[in-house]
N, C-alpha and C positions, 0 to 999 in steps of 0.2 A: 813653361808648366804651369805658373800661377795664374796666367791668361787662360788656357786650357781648364784649369780648375774652375776659374769663375763661370766660363761658358757653361760647364757642364751642371754647375749649381745653376744657374737660368734658367736650362732646358728643363731640368730637376722639379724646379719650381712653376713652369709653365704647364708639366704634367700634370702636378698636384694640382694648380689652380683648375683646368680642364676638369679635373677628375672630381673636383668639389662642385664644380658647376654644373657638370651631367649629373652627380647624384642629386644636387638642389631641383635641377629640372624634373628627374626622376620622381623623385618624392612629391614635390608640388607639381605635378601633372595632373589635369582632369582626369577622373578615371568615372565618377559617379554623379548621376544627375538625378533628383528629388522633384517629382512634377507633382502639383496639386492642381487639381483642372477645375475652375470653377464653370459649370456647364449647364444647360438645361437639363432639366428632370430625365432621365433616361434610364434604360435597364444597365444594372451594373457590368454585365459583361462587354457592353456598347462602352461605358464609360471606361472601363479598364483597356480596352482597346485604342480609346482616343490617346489616353495616358500613355500608353506605349508606344503609340504612334509620334506623339510630341517627344518625350524623352529620346527616340531612337535617332528623332532628326537633329535635335541639339546635341546630342553626343557625337554623331557623324561630324560635326563642324567642330566640336570643344574639345573633343577627346585628344589628348595629349600634350594641349598647349598650357604654358604655365598658367596657374589660377592667377595669378596675381594682374597677369595681361588681358583679361578678361574682362570686357565691361558690359552694362545693362543693354546697350543699343548692340554688341556682338550677340547676346542670345536672342535679342528681338528680333533681328535678322534671319534666324533660324526658324521662325515662326510663319506660318501661310497667311493669308488674310482673312481666315477664319478664328484667328486666335490676336491676343494683344497681351504684353507682359503686365502684370498687375504688381509683380513684387520679385526681388532677385537680392540673392545674399549668398556670400561665397562661406564655406566653412572649411577651415583649413585643416589639413594640408591639400586634398585632392577632391571636395565635392562642392556642389552647386546645388541651393536649393533653390526653384523657381515657383511661383503661382500663376497661372495661365487662366485668362478669361475668356470663354468664349463669346466671340461678339454677336448681341441680339440682333436680328434682322426684324425691323419695327418697319420704315418708313418707304415707300414710293413714290416716285415723280414720274409721271406720265408724257411721252414725248410723241407728240401727234405726227412730227414730221417722219420718224422713223415707225412708229406705232408698235413702241416698246415702253419700258419701264425701267428706271435705273433704280436700284435698291440698296437702301442704307442701312444702318446699325442704328443704335437709341443714341447714340452722339453726333449722329449727323454723317458719318463715316462712309464711302462710296462701299459698297459689297461686290455687286454684280448687275449686269443685265438680264432683262428676263421678258419673256413674249407677254405673259400675264401676270397679274397682280396676285401672285400666289405665295404665302411664306413658304419658305423649302423646309420647315419645321412642322408646321401643324396642317398647312395646306389652306388656312384661312386668310382671307383678305389682310395684306399691307395697310397701315393707316397712309391715307394718299395725302400729299403735300401740295398746294396749288399757291400760284404768285411767287414761285422763289425765280430769281433770276441768275441768282449767284452761288456760289457751294457754300458761301459765308451765310445765304438766307438759309440754308438747307439746316446748316450747324444752330441757326439761330431759332429755328421753329421747334427744331429738338431740344433744344435748352428749354423753352418756353414749355412744351410739352411736358418736360420731365415735371415741372414746375405744378402742372395741371394734376399730372399724377398724383403727385405727391399730397396736393390740395385735395384729393379726390379720397382721402383715407387709403392712399397706397395700393389702389386696386390691383389685383394680380396681373392685369393684362389692360394696357393702355387700347389697344386696338379692339378689345371687346366694346369698349365704351365708345369709341370715338370713330366716325369713319373716315373723316376728311377736315383738313386744317389748311385755312386760307390764310395769305399774308396779304393784306391789300395796303399798297405803300400809299402814302399821301401824296397829290403831287402840289398842295396848297401851300403857302408860304402864312397863311393866316395862323394866330396862337392857339394854339390846344388842337390845331388840324394835323394829331400825329397819325402814325401807323396803325392799322389795327390787325387783329388775328382773330380769325372766327373759327369755332369750333364746331362741326358738325355732328352731332350725337347722333349715333344707331336708331334712337327711339325716336328721333323725327323734329327734335329741337335743336337750335344753335345757341351758343353761347358767344358774344362778340365783345371783345375786350378793348377799347378805346384806348388810344395813344399808350400801347400794352408795354412799351421800355419803362415805364414810369411805374412803382408800387405795384408792379408783376403780381407777386405773391399775393397782395392783398387784395388785388380786382378781382383775381382768379378765385379765391378764397371765397369771399363776399357773393359771387354770381353764384357758385358751386352751393353754397350754403340756401340761397335764394331758390335753386333749382329744387333742394331735395323739399322744400316744402310748397311746392306746386301740386296740385292736384293729377292724378294720372292723365285724364283728358289735356292738362296743361302742357303735359311732358313730351305730348306725342305733335306739338306743332308751336310755332312762335321763335321767337328771340329773346334772349335775355341780354340788357345792354350792359354795361359795367364800365363807370366813367369817371371823373372827377368834375366836380360842378360847387364851386365857390370852396374850394379847398378841400372837400370832403367827396369820400368814395360814393357813388349812388349808383343803385341796381333797379333798371325799370325791366317790365315784362311787356312785350306786344305781341298777340297772337295775330296768325297770319292771317292776313284779308283774304 
């Protein structure tokens, strides 16, 4: 009888433990997702529709899971290629707060062999293939990148373009000022013969940054300040060179021949 009593107590204990576990799972199961969407300026109706779509997609995969088991990576995998996760917060017992950033289509690389364009966001991450160089949001041209051989080159140029934008007083759109950015890799072993980045502006003038990986901010900033002081006619042609000579950043302007 004592043996049966022990078995009975054990069974009851297991049932109670299971009931507690189920209760905890129910209480701490995800039931709500709050979404903040950082997007292009758009009509409120369209923005609300995008938020709802993101929320439904996350809930479809996260609803019912114990909140403590959900990671930032799990939520990131719920998003399509047009968005990335900016922030992630668990609010116990059952809510997840996320901030989602829409990828900004900015750059394009032309593939002459296939006669199409690879389109990238402002950080150099691939977005899509396209038959023509038109931004999917405003139908204006994307900023062309040339001289890139690897994916790392595209991300490098995206980083340099971000510096250029910050040095140009945060223009609302880099694409409105710059038509093309070219990476010119040095094949010389001579000291000072570093890689160059050339910004071809829509106005007609180019800004060439020598050995661009060193003192990048300073070289671009000084070149742009020089550009602002040029006459209207000078801004329509020529090249501004920014380089280091005798330990100092120098800027020179040469008109096209």
